[in-house]
C-alpha positions, 0 to 999 in steps of 0.5 A: 539797439541795432539802429542806433548802434548802426547810425553811430558807427557806419559813417563814423568807423570805416569797416562797420560801413555795411551797417548802412543798411539800418537807413532803409526801412525794409532791411531793418523790417527782414531783421525784425522779422527774422529776430521776431521768429526766432525769438518766438521759435526757441522761447515757446517750448521754455514757456510751455514747459513753465505754464505746465509746471505752474498750472497755468493752463487753459480753463475749460468753459461751456461754449457747447462745443464738445470738442471744447472739453478736450482743450483743458489742460492746454497751457495760456497765455502764449501771447505774451510771448508774442508781445515780448518778442515783438517788443525785443525785435522793435527795440533791437531793429525800431527807431525808438524816439517814434512817436507812431511806434511809441503810440502802437507799442503803448496800446499792445502793452497795455490791452495785453497787461489787461489780457495777462490779469484776466488770464491769471485771476481765471487760473486763480480761479480755475475757472473760465468765468473767474476772469476780471469783471467785463466792467473792469476791462471796459474801463481799462481799455476807455481808459487808454482809448481816452489819453489816445484821443487826447494824446492825437489831440495834444502838441505832441501827436506825430500827425502834420497839423490840421490832420490830426482830426480828419477821418478817411473812407475808403475809395474816397481821396478827401477826407469825410470830415476833419473835426477834432470833436467829430473824430475823437469820439470816434477814436475812442469807441473803435479802440474799444471795440476793435481791442475786443474783437481778436479776443472773440475770434480767438476760439480754435486752434490757429484761428486767430493768428493767421488774420491778425497778421494779414491785418497788422501786415496791410496797415503796416503796409500802409505805414509804409506807403504814407511814411514814403513821400512819392508813394504817398503823393502817386496814391494822393494820400496825405504825408506822414512822415514816421510812419513809415516804422510801422512797417517795422512792426508790423514785421515783427509780429508777422515774424512772432504769429508766424513762428506761435503759429508752429505751436498754436496750429491743431492741436495746440500745444498753447493757447494765445489766451487774452494776453494774446488777443487783447495785444493783438487787438489794441494793435490793429486799433492804434495802427489803424487809428494812427493810419487814419484808416479806421473805417478800413477796418470794416474791409480789412478786419472784417473776419473779426466784425462777423465774429464780435457782431455774431457774439454780442447779436447773440448775447445781448440782443438774443439771449437778454433782451429776447431770452432766446437764441438768434442763431444756433451757436456764435460766435461765427465759428462755433456756428460753422462747427455746429453745422458739421465742419471739422475744427481744421476745415473751418479755421482754413477756410476763415483764413482764407476768408481773412486772405481775400479781405485783406487783398481787398483792403489792398485794393482800396490804395488805387480805388479811389 
């Protein structure tokens, strides 16, 4: 709205010439971040009180860690605040006709919607195991992943001709291959897996939101560079006109994430729930796909990869196939806590790890 208003007013009315700033991605990114953080700080206390009154609180689930019981009764579904504030901020500051942006927002809303239904089901069942079945969740996630793959292969894809099937890996300038038949199955698998990765990491106060801000922030920076012809040429990256709009989305998310951390830090007054973790996972997945940085996620999202890997190895291979535990506790953050580390120390150390991985991901811009 502000973007469109500025585009109309500044060339036609001299007193509004200052609104020419909407032409600059950097100015709109700052505006989006400030809008999101103010909205989050203002609305979260109201949402906390509302969720308490409605009894929409976290349902305790036995994870083998005794401190988890102490958190029963904390309002859940706080991720709806993050997603909602990001959406409002984008409506104000973004070019809503940008297909890259619309794809990412669709991923955030779709996956967040799945998480919201799951959170509501858990609340109604009064059980942490009473949510949507894993099969239903995977089916809905797969539906979106298939739709995104078809969108990339369609004439409406915003990617330049010949780039839709390109698959890039870090440290290499040329694409590993450029075939839609090979690439689209990778997109399908990637979106489903990454869409769930943040959900597994969301197990301690403040743990998931900071690495998510790092990951989306780095991807937003990639979007800015790839959408700028001069920087893309200098760094030997393909030029994707329009991806700069994703930097505004990333700034909005960073603002909402910081605002949410104010209330989600230990001891948490509200949890993001599956609503937030899946909305974030969907956003990261679609951002990576639209920027052709799927393989970069192995570095950038290394913490999420480790969390998901330890959880799945424990559950699928250890308990289901071998009939015994492989790790004393899983996922990773619970294993660290089981070894005697305090929750706050686990969280801060994993924040540090995610920050280092974000810097490593940025280093791939030049180390190619």
